[in-house]
C-alpha positions, 0 to 999 in steps of 0.5 A: 647633241645626241640627247646627251647620253648619261653614260657620256656625261662629264662630272659637274661641280655643285654649282653646275659647272663642268668639273671633268677637264675637256681633254680627259673627257674627250679621250673617253667619249670621242669614239661616240661622236666620230663626226664631231671636231674637237673644237665643236666638242669643247664648245658645244658638248663639253661646255654646254652639256645638257644646256643646249636647245639643240641637244636632240640633233643626232651627231652622226647625221652631220658633217662639220666644215670650218668656213669663213663667213663674211655676213652674219646677217644671213644666219637666223637665231632664236634671239631674234625669233628666227626673223631675217632682220636679226633685230633682237641679236643686234640689240643684245650685241649693242648692249654687250659692246656698250657696257662700261669697260670694267663691266664688259664681258670677256667675249665682246672685249676680245672681239673688239680688240681682235676683230674676230670670234675667240672661237667659231660659232656653230651654224646648222645649214637647214636651207633644205628644210630637213630639220622639220622632217627629221625632228617633227616633235621639236620646234620648227626651224626656218629654211635657212642657216640657223645658229646652234651654239655661240649666241653671245659671240653671234650677238656681239659679232652681228652688231660689230659687223653692222658698225664695221668693227668685225671682219669675216668670222670663222663658223663651223657649218653643220651639214646634213649627210645625205642618206646613202 
């Protein structure tokens, strides 16, 4: 987000993992992201610093609202080339859930046991098509709800919803703040 300014970056391990503890980092940089809720900052900014295809989105242009989402199928994702059928995401979710129990990553395991996300995914409301006007040099996005963070959770969740094993899901909905 905000093109990840170098001056706000956390420190990294040689492996590339974030070294700076979230609470320490957030206390230092929170004023630079005044519209971003702490949970969004933890999952998207801190954990994925410099590793998001949506790093260019300008945080001050968006509000975030925590919503209950009953049907993940109406969210588009890069995993499915933004196609409405979400076939790619469904396949990946099924693959993750069908791994042998000892091999299953913690996210699908948690979701199977608890019928919910461990933490909300982040979804951009681009139904008005603002993205393509505001960011003309970036890849085009559909006029739809678009997943920006939480791809493993989403893939697992859309598959689990398709087989009746996931209830409503919590989603951080990013909405463009109207120019005033």
